[in-house]
C-alpha positions as CSV (number, residue, x, y, z in Angstrom):
1,M,15.1,151.5,-50.4
2,I,13.8,154.2,-52.7
3,E,16.1,157.0,-53.8
4,G,14.4,160.4,-53.8
5,F,15.4,163.8,-55.0
6,F,14.9,167.5,-54.1
7,D,13.1,169.9,-56.4
8,D,14.2,173.6,-56.8
9,Q,12.2,174.5,-53.7
10,D,13.8,171.6,-51.7
11,A,10.6,169.5,-51.6
12,L,11.2,165.8,-50.9
13,L,10.2,163.9,-54.0
14,F,10.1,160.1,-54.8
15,E,9.1,158.3,-58.0
16,I,6.3,155.8,-57.4
17,N,4.1,153.8,-59.8
18,F,0.3,154.0,-59.8
19,I,-0.9,150.5,-60.8
20,T,-4.2,150.7,-62.7
21,S,-7.0,148.1,-62.4
22,D,-5.7,146.6,-65.7
23,G,-2.2,146.2,-64.2
24,L,-0.6,149.1,-66.1
25,E,2.1,151.0,-64.2
26,L,2.2,154.8,-64.5
27,A,5.3,156.5,-63.0
28,V,4.7,159.7,-61.1
29,D,6.7,161.9,-58.7
30,A,5.2,162.1,-55.3
31,M,6.0,164.7,-52.6
32,L,6.5,163.6,-49.0
33,D,4.1,165.7,-46.9
34,K,4.7,165.3,-43.2
35,G,1.5,167.2,-42.5
36,F,-0.6,164.6,-44.3
37,S,-1.3,161.7,-41.8
38,D,-2.4,159.0,-44.2
39,W,-0.8,157.0,-47.1
40,L,-1.4,158.9,-50.3
41,A,-3.5,161.8,-51.7
42,I,-4.1,162.7,-55.3
43,N,-6.2,165.1,-57.3
44,H,-9.6,163.9,-58.8
45,Q,-8.2,164.6,-62.3
46,D,-5.4,162.0,-61.7
47,L,-8.0,159.3,-60.9
48,D,-9.7,159.0,-64.3
49,A,-7.4,156.5,-66.0
50,L,-6.7,154.3,-62.9
51,G,-9.9,152.3,-62.5
52,W,-9.6,152.2,-58.7
53,T,-12.7,151.3,-56.7
54,Y,-14.4,153.9,-54.5
55,F,-15.3,152.8,-51.0
56,D,-15.7,155.7,-48.6
57,Q,-15.5,159.4,-47.8
58,Q,-13.5,161.1,-45.0
59,T,-13.3,164.7,-43.8
60,M,-9.8,165.8,-42.8
61,R,-8.4,169.0,-41.4
62,T,-5.9,170.6,-43.8
63,A,-4.1,173.9,-44.0
64,R,-7.1,175.1,-46.0
65,G,-9.6,173.9,-43.4
66,D,-11.8,170.8,-43.3
67,V,-11.8,169.0,-46.6
68,R,-13.8,166.0,-47.8
69,F,-11.9,163.3,-49.5
70,D,-13.2,160.4,-51.5
71,I,-11.4,157.2,-50.5
72,Y,-10.5,154.6,-53.2
73,A,-8.8,151.2,-53.0
74,G,-5.6,151.8,-54.9
75,K,-2.4,150.0,-55.8
76,L,1.1,151.4,-55.8
77,G,4.4,150.1,-56.9
78,I,7.3,151.4,-54.8
79,D,10.9,150.0,-54.9
80,G,9.8,146.7,-56.5
81,S,7.0,146.1,-54.0
82,E,3.2,146.5,-54.5
83,F,1.0,148.1,-51.9
84,N,-2.8,148.0,-51.7
85,I,-3.7,151.1,-49.7
86,P,-6.5,153.6,-49.2
87,I,-6.0,156.6,-51.6
88,H,-7.4,160.0,-50.6
89,V,-8.8,161.8,-53.6
90,G,-9.6,165.5,-53.4
91,K,-9.9,168.6,-55.4
92,N,-7.2,171.3,-55.8
93,L,-4.3,169.1,-54.9
94,T,-1.3,170.3,-57.0
95,E,1.0,167.4,-56.1
96,V,0.7,163.7,-55.5
97,L,1.3,163.5,-51.7
98,L,2.9,160.7,-49.7
99,G,1.8,160.9,-46.1
100,R,3.3,160.1,-42.7
101,Q,2.0,156.5,-42.7
102,W,5.0,155.5,-44.9
103,L,7.2,156.6,-42.0
104,T,5.7,153.9,-39.8
105,T,7.2,151.2,-42.0
106,R,10.2,152.8,-43.6
107,R,13.2,154.9,-42.5
108,L,13.5,158.4,-44.0
109,V,17.0,159.8,-44.5
110,V,17.3,163.5,-45.5
111,D,20.8,165.0,-45.9
112,M,20.4,168.1,-48.0
113,P,24.0,169.2,-48.0
114,S,25.1,165.8,-49.5
115,G,22.0,165.5,-51.7
116,E,20.9,162.2,-50.0
117,L,17.2,161.4,-49.8
118,T,16.1,157.9,-49.2
119,L,13.0,156.1,-47.9
120,G,13.9,152.5,-47.0
């Protein structure tokens, strides 16, 4: 189970690790975005140091209209486990986004009055 936290605007945040192609782990805070239907989305600027492999492009409908994402084979560390997943890489993303696919394999608990936020 991964413990999350709320930011000052009540966004749902979880600390995850990007795992570079060299095996280095980089801790980042990722925001759970129920509107994003895939696994993870990051900004192009975040990609430079990771060394992940490009393999496709996909156009997705977003709040800003249709957006083209580059898809990379990426590796994440979450709660002591490693995941090889497709990473959506786009421009103008201000946050690292965790998408709804995580909810197909993990249970989300959000209890704002008590400050409880878990993904397990």
